[in-house]
C-alpha positions, -999 to +999 in steps of 0.1 A: +276-467-344+304-453-312+296-474-278+317-464-249+320-478-219+330-463-184+341-494-160+368-497-137+375-535-155+384-528-189+398-561-189+363-578-185+353-569-217+377-584-242+362-617-244+330-600-246+340-574-270+364-596-292+336-629-301+311-641-325+288-610-332+304-578-316+341-588-333+321-596-368+302-557-367+332-544-352+359-555-380+332-552-407+334-509-391+292-511-382+308-502-352+334-494-323+341-500-296+360-481-266+364-493-232+371-466-208+392-469-173+374-440-156+402-443-123+427-426-153+406-391-148+404-394-110+419-357-097+441-370-068+476-388-066+462-422-058+434-417-087+407-429-056+377-428-073+351-436-047+345-419-013+323-423+021+286-408+022+282-379+037+257-385+065+273-418+071+263-454+060+277-483+047+300-486+013+310-464-007+300-436-028+314-434-067+325-401-070+310-369-089+345-357-107+364-390-129+331-391-147+323-359-156+353-354-168+358-390-183+325-383-201+334-346-209+367-358-230+348-379-246+324-355-258+341-321-260+344-320-296+310-329-308+285-315-322+255-337-310+262-349-272+254-391-264+232-408-248+247-420-212+230-445-197+239-448-164+235-494-156+215-489-124+190-513-103+166-483-100+170-479-135+137-488-161+141-527-173+159-532-202+136-544-230+144-553-272+118-519-278+148-499-259+172-521-273+153-508-308+155-469-296+192-469-290+201-484-320+187-456-333+218-436-318+248-423-334+268-431-299+259-441-270+279-441-234+273-468-208+286-462-172+291-493-155+294-480-117+308-501-082+308-501-046+276-484-029+260-466-058+266-432-082+270-397-061+235-384-071+248-356-091+257-379-118+224-398-120+212-357-121+228-339-141+245-360-168+228-396-172+202-395-201+189-429-190+194-453-160+185-488-169+182-523-151+189-551-171+168-572-140+158-566-107+187-581-088+218-570-076+248-574-098+286-563-085+289-537-111+273-526-142+298-544-163+273-573-172+242-553-185+265-530-202+276-560-219+242-574-226+231-538-239+259-534-262+252-572-279+218-565-282+217-528-296+254-540-322+228-569-333+205-543-350+223-525-362+220-528-400+245-555-420+253-569-384+237-599-390+235-624-421+205-627-425+183-591-417+152-611-409+169-626-382+166-597-357+129-591-372+117-623-358+135-627-330+116-634-296+103-598-280+109-587-320+069-589-323+059-586-291+057-623-287+080-656-279+093-670-308+080-704-327+097-736-323+120-739-342+137-777-355+166-786-382+180-819-393+170-849-388+133-849-397+128-879-365+151-883-341+150-914-317+117-915-324+114-879-319+092-860-353+092-828-368+060-815-376+045-822-405+038-793-416+069-780-415+080-808-439+053-794-467+071-772-484+038-746-486+052-718-470+020-701-462+010-722-443+045-730-425+042-690-417+005-698-406+015-722-375+046-701-369+026-676-361+004-700-343+030-709-319+046-684-314+012-666-300+005-701-277+038-702-267+039-661-254-001-670-236+021-699-223+053-695-208+044-648-210+012-643-205+019-604-194+035-599-229-005-604-242-020-585-214-020-547-234-011-558-269-037-548-297-044-577-308-056-590-339-091-606-352-067-643-360-052-635-322-085-628-306-092-666-322-065-682-309-076-670-275-104-674-273-093-715-282-071-715-260-087-703-228-111-731-234-081-756-228 
């Protein structure tokens, strides 16, 4: 998979893309990253990428030309056009489902904005997706691009040491993940649930499913609203609502 990032601050990505899972994925050849400073594509003497908005108003707006030309340079030899993702507070909220969708792509381009916003022609004629990582405003799109790159990369085959890790993560199943424990079994009087020490894997799996559902009900009940519940989950919900 190819992940290209268009940004005015490429130095922000060196630590994230050069560490941990993202570094390992790159070194193993599963994914390649390119960080492009789209200022290099500005067609003016001073490499200016922003300008005053037509009609007046506060702030500066990113010009269409540098970003269009940068994307053209990345894609002009390609038969299949990539997904071009605009990081934007107005975009759809990023979810695990979206990460799984993007992980099926061969190539994605992440556009990191700054200043007051983008020239609308970038949104209308260049971007295939608009994504927001939450209902708040950041200085630029770089942190959002890092979040998307990380969540997509870890879903690619061979990236995680245990293939089941991505499957059982919170949100992958539509529920929050169950509690985890490790050694020692008794720490300062706080004990690991007996069932996890029993060695009975069927019962352990049932306990984890129950705890996952319970945690979701307690912390993110909105995730259950549109979920098609199994018969067992309906029983769990009924018992929880009696409390």
